[in-house]
N, C-alpha and C positions, 0 to 999 in steps of 0.2 A: 311933620314927618322927619325933617332934619334934626329937630330937637330930640326926638325919640332915638334916632340913630346915635347921635352924639352922647346922649345919656346912657345908652346901652354900652357904648365903647368905654365911657368913663367908669361905669359900674362894673362891667365885666371886660377888662382889658385883654383877657386871655382869648376872647373871640378873635382878636387881631392876630394873636400867636397862631391859632389853628388855621385861620384863613391864609396867613403867610406860609405856613407849612404846606398847605395844599397847593398854593400858587407856585412855590419853589419846586414842589414835586412835579407839577405839570410842565414847568419850563426846564425840567431835567437838571436841576442843580444837584451836585453830588450829595449823597446822604451825609457825608462827614461835614459839609459846610452848611447844609440846609437848616439845622436846628440853631446853629450859631448865628446865622444871618437873621433868622426869625426872632431870636432873643434880642439881638441888637436893635431891630426895628421896633420891638414891643416895649422895650425898657421905658421910653418916655411916656407911653400910655399907662403903664403900671405906676410910674412915679406920680403922674397927675391924678390917677385914681386914689393913691394913698393920700395925697394932699386933699382931695375932695372928701374922702372918708374922715380924715382928721377934722375937717371943718364941719362935717355933718354930725359927728359924735360930740365934739367939744366946743363947737361954735367959735373956733379960732383958726385963722389962716396960718399954718405952720410950714408953709412951703420953703421958707428960708432954711429950716432945719433939714429938709430933704435935700436941698441943694448943698448945704454945708456938709452933709454926710458924704456926698460924692466927692467933694473937695478934700475932705480928710482921708478918704480911701485913696485918692490919687496921690496925696502927699506921702502916705505910708508906703504905697507901692513904689513910689519914686525913690524913697530912702532905701528900701530893700533892694531895688534894682541897682542903685548906685553902689551899695556895699558889696553886692554879689558879683557884679560884672564890671569890667574896665570900660566897656563901651555902653553908653546909656542908649537904650532902644525905646524911644518915645512911643512908637506904635504898639509895642508889646505892653507897656505900662498902661496905656489908655484902654487897650482891649481887656486886660485883666481888671482894671478899675470898673469898666462898664459892665462886665459880666458879674463881678462880685456885687456891684450896686443892684443889678437885676435880682440876684438871690436875696439881698437884704430887703428890697422893696416888695418882693413876692412874699417873703415871710411876714413883713409888716402888713401887707394887704390882707392875708388870711387872719392874722391876729386881730386886725381892726374889724374885719367882718364878724368874727366870733365875739369880740368884746362889745361891738355895737349891738348885736343880737341880745347878748346877756344884759346889757344896760337897758335895752328897751323892755325886756321881760321884767326886770326889776322895777322899772318905772311904771309899767302897767299893773304890776302886782300890788302896788301901794294903794 
């Protein structure tokens, strides 16, 4: 039973996003903060789903590249923040990094799902 739940969360991490949106709505979190909080908590699930999909499609663990991507994004936002502002705001940089990372892993998730389906169709067509 627990394996099925963990597998569903890894394969469909957006279930967590929708559940969190409902929970935050029930506990009356303001609508302006509701989606941001749900995205912040969902990001690790989407990142792990991307890592699992990469392993399922190409049979290699490429989680180092996923972690490296978030580090590169943080470095880029740190440089931009340092150039633009006199006072470096760490919390702002980390929030921007985390949200952009969510967008990137979400795009990667959907691209991997589509490419995995296409590769399986090609494999079975042979």
